[in-house]
Backbone as CSV, one residue per row, in Angstrom:
resi,resn,N_x,N_y,N_z,CA_x,CA_y,CA_z,C_x,C_y,C_z
1,MET,22.306,4.117,-8.646,21.550,3.878,-7.442,21.989,4.837,-6.337
2,GLU,23.284,5.083,-6.251,23.792,5.973,-5.208,23.244,7.385,-5.356
3,ARG,23.067,7.844,-6.594,22.607,9.211,-6.830,21.115,9.360,-6.540
4,SER,20.348,8.294,-6.652,18.906,8.412,-6.448,18.552,8.530,-4.970
5,GLN,19.372,7.989,-4.082,19.094,8.084,-2.641,19.085,9.541,-2.177
6,PRO,20.124,10.341,-2.465,20.074,11.752,-2.055,18.896,12.498,-2.682
7,ARG,18.577,12.172,-3.925,17.438,12.823,-4.573,16.132,12.491,-3.856
8,ARG,15.996,11.233,-3.433,14.792,10.841,-2.693,14.732,11.569,-1.353
9,GLN,15.882,11.712,-0.710,15.921,12.414,0.570,15.531,13.879,0.388
10,VAL,16.055,14.498,-0.662,15.719,15.892,-0.945,14.235,16.012,-1.259
11,ALA,13.715,15.100,-2.065,12.287,15.133,-2.418,11.426,14.947,-1.173
12,ALA,11.832,14.030,-0.285,11.065,13.800,0.940,11.116,15.020,1.848
13,MET,12.292,15.653,1.942,12.423,16.850,2.771,11.584,17.986,2.207
14,LYS,11.628,18.143,0.894,10.850,19.198,0.247,9.358,18.966,0.467
15,GLN,8.917,17.722,0.331,7.505,17.407,0.551,7.107,17.702,1.992
16,SER,7.992,17.397,2.916,7.725,17.674,4.327,7.557,19.184,4.552
17,LEU,8.395,19.977,3.907,8.297,21.439,4.043,6.995,21.960,3.436
18,PHE,6.549,21.355,2.322,5.250,21.717,1.746,4.132,21.335,2.700
19,ASP,4.212,20.119,3.260,3.178,19.639,4.178,3.062,20.535,5.410
20,GLN,4.194,21.085,5.863,4.202,21.964,7.030,3.778,23.394,6.686
21,GLY,3.630,23.663,5.397,3.239,25.002,4.975,4.399,25.977,4.903
22,LEU,5.629,25.459,4.976,6.797,26.327,4.906,7.176,26.668,3.470
23,LEU,6.752,25.840,2.536,6.942,26.110,1.113,5.576,26.167,0.455
24,ASP,5.502,26.940,-0.650,4.248,27.021,-1.388,4.546,27.084,-2.878
25,GLU,3.540,27.461,-3.656,3.703,27.468,-5.112,4.769,28.444,-5.590
26,GLN,5.086,29.439,-4.808,6.161,30.363,-5.197,7.507,29.650,-5.243
27,PHE,7.691,28.674,-4.364,8.918,27.888,-4.389,9.015,27.110,-5.693
28,ILE,7.903,26.548,-6.122,7.880,25.807,-7.392,8.231,26.745,-8.535
29,GLN,7.702,27.960,-8.499,8.013,28.934,-9.537,9.505,29.265,-9.541
30,LEU,10.109,29.384,-8.357,11.552,29.619,-8.287,12.322,28.445,-8.885
31,GLU,11.898,27.237,-8.553,12.567,26.054,-9.105,12.503,26.044,-10.629
32,GLU,11.398,26.497,-11.175,11.234,26.507,-12.631,12.176,27.504,-13.297
33,LEU,12.673,28.472,-12.538,13.606,29.456,-13.087,15.038,28.927,-13.141
34,SER,15.304,27.832,-12.456,16.629,27.215,-12.521,16.815,26.574,-13.880
35,ASP,18.034,26.623,-14.368,18.355,25.957,-15.617,19.803,25.498,-15.575
36,ASP,20.282,24.949,-16.674,21.651,24.440,-16.717,22.675,25.551,-16.489
37,ALA,22.354,26.753,-16.932,23.274,27.878,-16.764,23.334,28.347,-15.315
38,ASN,22.254,28.137,-14.577,22.193,28.568,-13.185,21.449,27.521,-12.352
39,PRO,22.102,26.374,-12.133,21.421,25.278,-11.433,21.180,25.550,-9.948
40,ASN,21.897,26.486,-9.365,21.759,26.801,-7.942,20.915,28.051,-7.706
41,PHE,20.069,28.371,-8.657,19.283,29.600,-8.572,18.465,29.677,-7.288
42,VAL,17.740,28.612,-6.962,16.877,28.614,-5.774,17.720,28.791,-4.517
43,GLU,18.814,28.070,-4.437,19.700,28.186,-3.276,20.209,29.624,-3.121
44,GLU,20.591,30.239,-4.224,21.090,31.614,-4.176,19.995,32.589,-3.736
45,ILE,18.797,32.418,-4.257,17.688,33.308,-3.898,17.317,33.148,-2.433
46,VAL,17.232,31.905,-1.965,16.883,31.656,-0.565,17.966,32.225,0.347
47,THR,19.228,32.041,-0.026,20.338,32.589,0.766,20.254,34.106,0.838
48,LEU,20.009,34.751,-0.293,19.866,36.212,-0.309,18.686,36.657,0.542
49,TYR,17.584,35.924,0.451,16.390,36.256,1.226,16.695,36.237,2.725
50,TYR,17.329,35.159,3.176,17.619,35.055,4.615,18.668,36.061,5.051
51,ARG,19.643,36.328,4.205,20.661,37.323,4.546,20.005,38.705,4.667
52,ASP,19.167,39.061,3.698,18.476,40.350,3.745,17.492,40.413,4.906
53,SER,16.782,39.305,5.150,15.824,39.270,6.259,16.532,39.500,7.584
54,SER,17.674,38.871,7.753,18.437,39.022,8.991,18.855,40.475,9.181
55,ARG,19.320,41.094,8.097,19.740,42.502,8.158,18.551,43.402,8.474
56,LEU,17.416,43.139,7.848,16.228,43.961,8.078,15.680,43.789,9.491
57,ILE,15.701,42.557,9.989,15.241,42.326,11.361,16.130,43.072,12.338
58,SER,17.425,43.058,12.093,18.355,43.799,12.957,18.043,45.292,12.920
59,SER,17.757,45.819,11.742,17.402,47.241,11.612,16.116,47.554,12.362
60,ILE,15.140,46.667,12.275,13.874,46.866,12.984,14.097,46.847,14.482
61,GLU,14.925,45.900,14.943,15.222,45.831,16.377,15.878,47.120,16.857
62,GLN,16.816,47.635,16.071,17.480,48.882,16.445,16.478,50.032,16.462
63,ALA,15.584,50.057,15.500,14.567,51.109,15.457,13.644,51.023,16.671
64,LEU,13.294,49.799,17.066,12.431,49.629,18.234,13.123,50.105,19.510
65,ILE,14.407,49.803,19.613,15.164,50.271,20.776,15.184,51.788,20.794
66,GLY,15.415,52.401,19.626,15.399,53.858,19.523,14.034,54.424,19.850
67,ALA,12.993,53.757,19.379,11.625,54.221,19.650,11.306,54.146,21.142
68,LYS,11.776,53.103,21.806,11.545,52.982,23.243,12.253,54.106,23.998
69,LYS,13.459,54.453,23.558,14.195,55.547,24.198,13.465,56.875,23.992
70,VAL,12.980,57.108,22.772,12.238,58.338,22.483,10.966,58.378,23.328
71,LYS,10.269,57.263,23.420,9.043,57.208,24.226,9.346,57.530,25.686
72,ALA,10.416,56.970,26.209,10.779,57.217,27.607,11.094,58.696,27.829
73,GLU,11.823,59.296,26.896,12.157,60.718,27.017,10.907,61.584,26.897
74,CYS,9.997,61.226,26.001,8.752,61.983,25.849,7.887,61.878,27.106
75,THR,7.844,60.682,27.677,7.085,60.492,28.914,7.674,61.347,30.026
76,LEU,8.988,61.358,30.123,9.662,62.170,31.137,9.402,63.657,30.889
77,PHE,9.487,64.087,29.634,9.238,65.480,29.276,7.801,65.880,29.621
78,ARG,6.859,64.988,29.306,5.452,65.260,29.616,5.253,65.426,31.133
79,GLU,5.926,64.590,31.896,5.814,64.677,33.349,6.414,65.998,33.851
80,TYR,7.545,66.397,33.262,8.129,67.699,33.632,7.159,68.835,33.321
81,CYS,6.523,68.768,32.166,5.558,69.810,31.782,4.365,69.800,32.729
82,ARG,3.878,68.639,33.066,2.718,68.516,33.948,2.997,69.108,35.321
83,THR,4.211,68.902,35.808,4.558,69.387,37.148,5.133,70.808,37.133
84,GLY,5.283,71.387,35.930,5.828,72.731,35.817,7.319,72.793,36.080
85,ASN,8.021,71.735,35.881,9.444,71.677,36.091,10.160,72.209,34.853
86,ALA,10.431,73.511,34.837,11.059,74.154,33.685,12.492,73.679,33.489
87,GLU,13.142,73.341,34.565,14.525,72.863,34.470,14.578,71.525,33.748
88,GLY,13.611,70.658,34.043,13.541,69.323,33.408,13.284,69.468,31.939
């Protein structure tokens, strides 16, 4: 009886995530890949996904910051060209 309570909680949480559209049939496919040899497969894949996503988002943020700096310099350069400021 004690073991079925956590399972019900997990099932209810999973159903809630499906209802919210946060999980879909791909999650079910991942679950089907779990077996006795690798019972934590889904957890490992989700962890890797979020770790990689976090790293990629950080890279994108850095690229955006760099792009903003390049844009600012190009705007300044264009203004120098427009005004004939050879020194600029």
